[in-house]
C-alpha positions as MATLAB code, in Angstrom:
seq = 'MNGFLNIYKPKGMSSAHCLNKIKKKLDYKCGHMGTLDPLASGILPIGVGQASRLFDHLLDKKKVYIAEFTFGYETTTLDREGEIIKSDGKIPTKDEIINVLPNLCGKVMQIPPIFSAKCVDGKKSYELARKGISVELKPKEIEIFHIKLIEDCSPKFKLEICCGGGTYIRAIARDLAYALGTFATMTELERIQSGYFTMQNCTHLDDFLKALDPCSFLIKSDEPLTYEKLVLNAEQSTRLINGLKDDYDIPNGKYRVYAENEFWGVGICEDNKLTVKPYVRG';
ca = [
      36.896  352.215  142.688;
      33.786  350.332  142.279;
      30.593  350.363  141.854;
      27.786  351.086  138.741;
      27.514  353.147  136.094;
      23.716  353.641  134.220;
      24.732  355.035  130.803;
      21.877  356.082  128.290;
      23.890  354.767  124.924;
      23.214  356.828  122.389;
      22.015  355.341  118.545;
      24.779  354.646  115.969;
      26.893  353.675  118.197;
      28.761  349.969  119.398;
      28.003  348.844  123.007;
      32.046  347.811  123.220;
      32.913  351.818  121.468;
      30.415  353.134  124.142;
      32.181  351.281  126.405;
      36.066  351.938  125.636;
      34.839  356.204  125.845;
      33.732  354.944  129.864;
      36.898  353.430  129.872;
      38.821  356.798  128.986;
      37.325  359.034  130.894;
      37.906  356.966  133.816;
      40.894  355.860  133.620;
      39.680  352.233  134.640;
      38.750  349.458  133.651;
      35.525  349.197  133.369;
      32.916  346.180  131.909;
      29.617  346.193  130.280;
      26.261  343.934  131.096;
      23.570  343.428  128.276;
      24.732  344.047  124.632;
      22.860  346.852  122.838;
      23.042  346.748  118.687;
      24.303  350.327  116.994;
      20.808  350.526  115.770;
      19.753  350.315  118.834;
      19.379  353.365  121.820;
      18.977  353.123  125.906;
      20.115  351.485  128.936;
      23.657  350.590  129.143;
      24.514  349.342  132.894;
      27.954  349.474  133.069;
      30.689  347.650  135.753;
      33.507  349.698  137.138;
      36.304  347.975  138.803;
      35.638  345.150  141.371;
      31.600  345.659  140.541;
      31.865  343.736  137.135;
      31.577  340.961  139.168;
      28.235  341.016  140.179;
      27.206  341.303  136.794;
      25.967  337.296  137.372;
      23.158  338.497  139.902;
      21.780  340.985  138.403;
      21.641  338.989  134.493;
      17.929  337.260  135.610;
      15.992  340.852  135.980;
      13.488  341.890  134.156;
      13.885  344.197  130.970;
      12.029  346.699  129.147;
      12.457  348.218  125.717;
      10.394  350.266  123.475;
      10.463  348.684  119.814;
       9.241  350.105  116.576;
       8.474  346.490  113.856;
       7.441  347.889  110.669;
       5.419  344.701  108.720;
       5.409  343.605  105.424;
       8.910  342.711  104.289;
      11.703  340.902  106.565;
      15.891  341.190  106.532;
      18.668  338.463  107.044;
      19.232  339.910  110.404;
      15.752  340.550  111.318;
      16.054  344.387  111.418;
      16.986  347.605  109.115;
      20.133  346.926  108.828;
      19.880  343.523  107.237;
      19.120  342.601  103.075;
      15.369  342.068  102.636;
      14.936  338.655  101.572;
      10.556  338.505  102.254;
       8.590  341.106  100.981;
       4.792  342.515  100.193;
       3.723  340.807  103.293;
       0.482  341.809  104.428;
      -0.064  345.005  106.899;
      -1.777  343.872  110.008;
      -4.814  346.049  111.922;
      -4.377  346.855  115.171;
      -6.616  345.151  116.638;
      -5.370  341.710  114.701;
      -2.071  342.336  116.708;
      -3.434  342.916  119.878;
      -5.187  339.861  119.939;
      -2.069  337.906  118.960;
       0.471  339.094  121.617;
      -1.207  337.249  124.571;
      -0.041  333.792  122.494;
       3.711  335.518  122.564;
       3.945  335.883  126.531;
       4.991  333.204  129.229;
       7.635  331.385  128.960;
       7.995  330.524  125.344;
      10.647  328.894  122.729;
      12.154  331.667  120.928;
      14.749  330.635  118.374;
      17.566  333.020  117.655;
      18.420  335.299  114.615;
      20.718  333.619  112.179;
      22.611  337.046  112.549;
      23.387  336.926  116.288;
      26.610  335.729  118.540;
      25.165  331.956  119.442;
      27.751  329.782  118.773;
      27.928  326.643  116.355;
      30.831  324.187  116.379;
      32.573  326.585  118.238;
      32.042  329.317  115.486;
      29.591  332.732  115.750;
      26.372  332.225  113.705;
      26.692  335.797  112.249;
      30.521  334.556  111.007;
      29.007  331.224  109.548;
      25.901  333.823  107.741;
      28.048  336.387  106.643;
      29.668  333.653  103.906;
      26.682  332.233  102.794;
      26.478  329.227  105.294;
      23.565  327.522  106.368;
      22.360  327.714  110.186;
      20.171  326.164  112.203;
      19.906  327.389  116.046;
      17.984  325.580  118.056;
      14.843  327.099  120.073;
      15.842  328.557  123.580;
      13.279  329.106  126.297;
      12.745  332.837  127.271;
      10.448  334.609  129.672;
       8.198  337.247  128.054;
       5.765  339.314  131.218;
       4.117  341.331  128.922;
       3.916  342.965  125.451;
       1.505  345.905  124.794;
       1.138  348.146  121.512;
       1.547  351.511  122.495;
       1.548  353.417  118.645;
       0.130  352.521  115.670;
       1.526  353.912  112.818;
       0.892  351.620  110.190;
       2.576  350.567  108.477;
       4.884  350.862  111.328;
       3.684  349.949  115.454;
       5.487  350.571  118.690;
       5.304  348.389  121.221;
       6.693  347.927  125.142;
       8.203  344.543  125.586;
       9.056  343.124  129.178;
      11.159  340.543  129.422;
      14.062  338.127  130.719;
      17.488  338.390  129.651;
      18.286  336.307  126.288;
      15.378  337.666  124.712;
      15.976  338.590  121.240;
      13.481  341.485  120.726;
      13.975  341.718  116.140;
      13.028  337.762  116.480;
       9.840  338.935  118.582;
       8.894  340.786  115.210;
       9.695  337.511  113.510;
       7.049  335.054  115.488;
       4.707  338.186  116.183;
       4.519  338.675  112.096;
       4.508  334.836  111.329;
       1.719  334.502  113.624;
      -0.254  336.882  111.520;
       0.854  335.299  108.261;
       3.104  337.918  107.141;
       6.527  339.713  107.551;
       7.649  342.328  110.486;
      11.512  344.126  110.451;
      12.957  345.008  113.911;
      13.411  348.735  112.881;
      13.567  350.758  116.329;
      14.671  349.954  119.463;
      15.240  351.582  122.644;
      16.147  349.940  126.192;
      14.925  352.286  128.753;
      15.049  349.334  131.743;
      17.828  346.585  132.568;
      16.209  345.191  136.709;
      17.752  348.338  138.584;
      19.017  350.698  136.176;
      15.969  352.731  134.698;
      15.497  355.804  132.848;
      15.141  357.828  136.067;
      19.161  356.976  136.850;
      20.355  356.988  133.584;
      22.970  359.354  132.607;
      23.130  359.870  128.883;
      26.886  359.513  127.519;
      27.583  363.305  126.446;
      26.807  364.097  129.782;
      29.095  361.952  131.405;
      31.731  362.594  128.725;
      31.670  366.375  130.023;
      31.409  365.919  133.582;
      34.547  367.450  135.157;
      33.586  364.410  138.299;
      32.334  362.066  136.365;
      32.691  359.645  139.962;
      29.902  361.883  141.139;
      27.673  358.921  138.634;
      28.543  355.960  139.925;
      26.618  353.618  141.745;
      27.468  351.855  144.447;
      28.282  348.185  144.189;
      25.682  346.645  146.804;
      22.686  349.313  145.442;
      21.429  347.041  142.727;
      21.615  343.647  145.118;
      17.801  342.873  146.391;
      19.591  339.278  148.559;
      19.598  340.286  152.757;
      21.612  341.595  154.471;
      24.138  339.727  156.432;
      26.479  342.046  158.476;
      29.737  340.471  159.975;
      31.616  341.837  162.942;
      34.973  342.126  163.013;
      35.841  338.649  164.669;
      33.184  336.699  161.535;
      34.999  339.002  159.131;
      38.533  338.565  160.156;
      37.875  334.295  160.422;
      35.992  334.461  157.011;
      38.972  336.223  154.635;
      41.337  334.204  156.379;
      38.896  330.976  154.725;
      37.359  330.043  157.896;
      34.207  328.339  157.553;
      32.356  328.956  160.790;
      28.302  327.705  161.499;
      26.157  331.135  160.673;
      22.706  330.434  162.269;
      20.929  331.416  159.063;
      18.642  329.729  156.160;
      20.401  328.935  153.165;
      20.314  331.654  150.322;
      22.473  334.294  149.122;
      23.226  337.430  151.208;
      24.629  341.204  150.902;
      27.806  340.343  153.306;
      29.667  343.417  155.112;
      32.273  343.785  157.340;
      30.692  346.326  159.743;
      30.030  349.104  157.353;
      31.895  347.766  154.410;
      30.308  345.794  151.316;
      32.074  342.479  151.072;
      30.324  340.812  147.979;
      27.684  338.421  147.662;
      27.760  335.861  150.563;
      26.862  331.539  149.795;
      25.116  330.192  152.529;
      25.012  325.756  152.503;
      24.417  324.101  155.534;
      25.444  327.260  157.786;
      28.892  327.418  156.073;
      28.607  331.212  153.932;
      31.028  331.495  151.006;
      31.607  334.656  149.696;
      31.727  334.755  145.809;
      32.601  337.158  144.250;
      34.105  339.467  146.561;
      33.954  343.144  146.037;
      36.323  344.712  147.564;
      38.582  348.139  147.856;
];
């Protein structure tokens, strides 16, 4: 059994707990892509069986979030679960926020939150922070495609954020507030898209767990991939699986490789030689 599940994770549950419930229901090995914190809800892609091997080919896809930022204070974790460390900040106007948003978009350097899973000297940053140890994280380049203000309930503001992988939404709250000369904390978060996986093709966790046939929600392993399709004939398939390197008259790049009608995995062509890695079969 291979494929993906597009599960809508509810608030108040860790991604690991959500995954364990799915494993128990399917009685099969699974993995999740793109952790959602317990306070967040939304899209959590799940790889079932060997489909989890394809996660590396999906990580660079765009993600879309609806985030609520509350201005006037900042917490240790940059979200509502932390302790307040800065307060009495000014509350910006809608127009002030809109005017600053373009400066946060594009390829920018972002300092991850101290309470994150980033490693410092072999230890996770949040482990050190919890012990009161000073942590200094290096900025990392991320890409933010757009940020739109969609709701004004001052001091709370909701924004739609479209970004690349590796972006910390709560760090955007911090950086937006600093650009306005104040403080902010992320108080709500919902992921509404992770590449191919959207609200339109997702299944709520409760509905999945109640289903008599949970496998009916499986998405085929090749569906989220956008690489060009490469179909091998029987002879080519046999030679490839036996480790023989034939010449393929195709451009260098990545392909969705099929042995006739069976999806085999992602193929990489270099100098006319084809290597399938990873294999997703059976």
